[in-house]
C-alpha positions in Angstrom: 8.7 -14.1 -48.2 8.6 -11.5 -45.4 6.0 -9.4 -47.2 3.6 -12.3 -47.6 3.8 -13.1 -43.7 2.7 -9.4 -43.0 -0.1 -9.5 -45.4 -3.0 -10.0 -42.9 -3.3 -13.7 -42.9 -5.4 -14.4 -39.8 -3.6 -17.8 -39.3 -0.4 -16.0 -38.7 -1.6 -13.6 -35.9 -1.5 -14.3 -32.0 -4.6 -14.3 -29.8 -5.4 -11.3 -27.8 -5.7 -12.1 -24.1 -5.8 -8.6 -22.7 -9.6 -8.4 -22.6 -10.2 -11.8 -20.9 -10.9 -12.2 -17.1 -8.8 -14.8 -15.3 -10.9 -17.8 -14.5 -10.6 -20.6 -11.9 -8.6 -18.6 -9.2 -9.9 -18.9 -5.7 -11.4 -16.0 -3.9 -9.4 -15.6 -0.8 -11.7 -12.9 0.5 -14.5 -15.5 1.1 -15.0 -17.1 4.5 -13.0 -20.3 5.1 -14.8 -23.7 5.2 -14.0 -25.7 8.4 -12.1 -29.0 7.9 -11.4 -32.1 10.1 -14.9 -32.3 11.6 -16.3 -35.7 10.6 -20.0 -36.0 9.9 -22.2 -38.2 12.2 -22.3 -40.8 9.5 -18.5 -41.0 9.4 -18.4 -41.3 13.1 -20.8 -44.3 13.1 -18.8 -46.0 10.3 -15.5 -45.6 12.2 -17.0 -47.0 15.4 -18.3 -50.1 13.6 -14.9 -50.7 12.1 -13.1 -50.3 15.4 -15.5 -52.7 17.2 -15.1 -55.3 14.4 -11.3 -55.2 14.8 -11.5 -55.5 18.6 -14.0 -58.4 18.4 -11.9 -60.3 15.8 -8.8 -59.8 18.0 -10.5 -61.2 21.1 -11.8 -64.2 19.1 -8.3 -65.0 17.8 -6.8 -64.7 21.4 -9.5 -67.1 22.7 -8.9 -69.6 20.0 -5.1 -69.5 20.6 -5.5 -70.0 24.3 -7.8 -73.0 23.8 -5.3 -74.6 21.4 -2.4 -74.1 23.9 -4.5 -75.4 26.8 -5.2 -78.7 24.9 -1.7 -79.2 23.6 1.4 -77.6 25.2 0.0 -76.9 28.7 -1.8 -80.2 29.0 1.3 -82.2 28.0 3.4 -80.4 30.6 0.8 -81.0 33.3 0.5 -84.7 32.5 4.3 -85.1 32.5 4.6 -83.4 35.9 4.1 -86.4 38.3 4.2 -85.0 41.8 5.6 -88.4 43.1 8.6 -88.1 40.8 9.3 -84.3 40.8 8.9 -83.1 44.3 10.5 -79.9 45.3 12.9 -81.7 47.6 14.2 -83.9 44.8 14.6 -81.1 42.5 16.7 -79.1 44.9 18.5 -81.9 46.8 21.5 -82.3 44.6 24.5 -80.5 46.0 22.4 -78.6 48.5 21.3 -81.0 51.3 23.6 -82.7 53.7 24.2 -86.4 52.8 23.0 -88.8 55.5 24.3 -92.4 55.3 21.9 -95.3 55.3 22.3 -96.9 58.7 21.1 -100.2 57.2 23.9 -100.3 54.7 26.5 -102.8 56.2 29.3 -100.9 54.3 28.5 -97.7 56.1 26.9 -98.6 59.4 28.9 -99.7 62.4 28.8 -103.5 63.1 26.0 -104.8 65.4 26.9 -105.1 69.1 27.5 -108.9 68.8 30.8 -108.1 67.0 32.4 -106.6 70.1 35.7 -107.5 71.6 34.2 -108.2 75.0 32.0 -111.4 75.0 28.6 -111.2 76.5 28.9 -114.6 78.2 31.3 -116.1 80.7 33.1 -118.1 78.0 33.1 -121.2 80.2 35.5 -124.0 79.1 33.9 -127.4 79.8 35.8 -130.5 80.9 37.6 -131.9 78.0 36.3 -135.1 76.3 37.9 -136.7 73.3 36.4 -136.6 69.9 35.1 -139.8 68.3 37.1 -141.5 65.5 36.8 -139.8 62.1 36.6 -141.2 58.6 39.9 -141.1 56.7 40.6 -137.7 55.2 38.1 -136.0 57.6 38.0 -134.2 60.9 35.3 -135.0 63.4 34.1 -133.0 66.4 30.9 -133.7 68.3 28.4 -135.0 65.7 30.0 -133.0 62.7 32.8 -133.8 60.4 34.3 -132.1 57.3 36.7 -133.2 54.5 40.3 -132.0 55.0 41.8 -130.1 52.0 45.0 -131.5 50.8 47.0 -128.3 51.7 45.8 -128.5 55.4 48.5 -130.7 56.7 48.8 -129.6 60.3 46.8 -131.4 63.0 45.6 -128.8 65.5 45.4 -129.2 69.3 42.1 -127.5 70.3 41.3 -129.2 73.5 40.3 -126.0 75.4 37.5 -124.0 73.7 34.6 -122.1 75.3 31.3 -124.1 75.2 32.8 -126.9 73.1 34.2 -130.4 73.9 34.9 -133.6 71.9 37.0 -131.3 69.7 38.8 -132.2 66.4 40.7 -129.6 64.3 43.0 -129.1 61.4 45.2 -126.2 60.4 47.3 -124.7 57.6 50.4 -122.5 58.2 50.2 -118.9 57.1 53.6 -117.7 58.2 55.8 -118.1 61.2 53.6 -119.3 64.1 50.4 -118.0 62.6 48.0 -120.7 61.3 44.5 -120.8 59.8 42.5 -123.3 61.8 39.1 -124.9 61.7 37.7 -126.8 64.8 34.6 -128.9 65.4 33.1 -129.9 68.7 30.0 -130.7 70.7 28.2 -127.7 72.2 28.1 -127.6 76.0 26.5 -124.8 78.1 26.6 -125.3 81.8 23.3 -125.4 83.7 24.3 -122.6 86.0 24.4 -120.4 82.9 20.9 -121.5 81.8 21.9 -124.5 79.7 21.9 -124.6 75.9 20.4 -121.2 74.7 19.4 -122.2 71.2 21.1 -121.9 67.8 21.6 -118.1 67.4 22.6 -117.3 71.0 25.0 -120.3 71.0 26.6 -119.3 67.7 27.0 -115.7 68.9 28.6 -116.8 72.2 31.0 -119.2 70.6 32.0 -116.5 68.0 32.7 -113.8 70.7 34.6 -116.2 72.9 36.7 -117.7 70.1 37.7 -114.2 69.0 38.8 -113.2 72.5 40.3 -116.4 73.9 41.9 -118.3 71.1 44.9 -116.1 70.7 43.2 -114.1 68.0 42.8 -110.9 70.0 46.5 -110.6 70.4 46.7 -109.8 66.7 43.4 -108.0 66.4 44.2 -105.4 69.0 41.7 -103.6 71.3 39.7 -101.8 68.6 40.0 -103.7 65.3 38.0 -102.7 62.2 35.2 -105.3 61.5 33.9 -105.9 58.0 31.9 -108.5 56.0 29.9 -109.5 59.0 26.9 -111.8 58.9 24.6 -113.5 61.4 21.9 -115.7 59.8 20.1 -119.0 59.7 21.5 -121.7 57.3 21.2 -125.4 56.9 24.0 -127.9 57.2 23.5 -131.4 55.7 19.7 -130.7 55.9 19.8 -129.7 59.6 18.9 -126.2 60.9 22.0 -124.2 61.7 23.1 -120.6 62.4 26.3 -118.9 61.2 28.1 -115.8 62.6 31.0 -114.6 60.6 33.1 -111.4 60.3 36.5 -110.2 59.1 38.7 -108.7 61.8 41.5 -106.4 60.6 44.6 -106.3 62.7 45.4 -102.9 64.4 49.1 -103.6 63.8 49.1 -104.2 60.1 52.8 -104.9 60.1 52.6 -107.8 62.6 52.7 -110.3 59.7 54.0 -109.8 56.2 51.4 -111.7 54.2 48.2 -111.0 56.1 46.6 -108.3 58.1 43.1 -109.7 58.7 41.4 -112.8 59.7 38.0 -114.3 58.9 36.4 -115.5 62.2 33.4 -118.0 61.9 31.2 -119.9 64.2 28.4 -122.3 63.1 26.0 -124.2 65.4 24.1 -127.1 64.0 21.1 -129.0 65.5 22.1 -132.6 65.5 20.1 -135.7 66.8 22.2 -135.9 70.0 22.3 -132.2 70.7 24.0 -129.2 69.0 27.5 -129.3 67.5 29.6 -126.4 66.3 32.4 -125.2 64.0 34.7 -122.4 65.2 37.5 -121.1 63.0 39.8 -118.2 61.9 41.6 -118.1 58.6 43.9 -115.6 56.9 41.7 -113.2 55.1 44.5 -112.0 52.7 45.1 -115.6 51.5 42.3 -116.3 49.0 43.1 -120.0 48.9 42.7 -120.3 52.7 39.3 -118.5 52.6 38.2 -120.6 49.6 39.2 -123.8 51.5 37.3 -122.7 54.6 34.2 -122.5 52.4 35.0 -126.0 51.0 35.1 -127.4 54.5 31.8 -125.7 55.4 30.2 -127.1 52.3 31.5 -130.6 53.1 30.1 -130.6 56.7 28.1 -133.7 57.5 26.0 -134.7 60.5 27.3 -138.0 61.9 26.2 -140.1 64.8 
């Protein structure tokens, strides 16, 4: 087998590369060709692409801004009502000093009419007896009220400022302290100008009653005054004016069951001149206060 392979068979010989020139290798001795320098055509093409991108971006930004202006921003502006969202209101909580409302009766001091010193002379007229009353009623002047069943103490009120023809009834609170409700004809002397009218008469009787009927001895010189009112009302269809307030005793331990009194005056225009109610009842006794209102509600104009 070895002899046959050496026997000149051309298929068994290797090609002779010794006489061939190498092909395809670069000639490094030739001058180098510059690279990185774009042609004018390439520059124009790049410029067009760049301008297209910038233009598209600007269009997208403009569209986005338009959408926001018509939706989010517009809704925010419409909701921002200057009348409801002022800078002061937004920053007031916890930062500005609180100023009480002077018109709020729970915060403001009582009006000058609720003073300890009366603004009139508190003249006591000559006493005249009251007319006879219907059974179960008290009469004074041209007014009468129905007596509650618990008010069993007849009350001697013959000396009251600006009132005569007086009738009254009372209910014991404790010891020598009573709730009392008086009626009488209104009398203002001519040297004080005569009858001043509904409101001034009611104010004068209120102030004088609080300072001359033994009430001030319990109230003290500077009592707290609450629940005050001074306003027009009607009594049995007749024009009237009520002045009312709660006076709190400075010495709260003077009595064991009450430390305040509701003082009331009502002046009513009656056919024969004005008549009035003047009273004070224990403010801490709800039944006394309720019965006072019952008596006011039962007031009748009689002649």
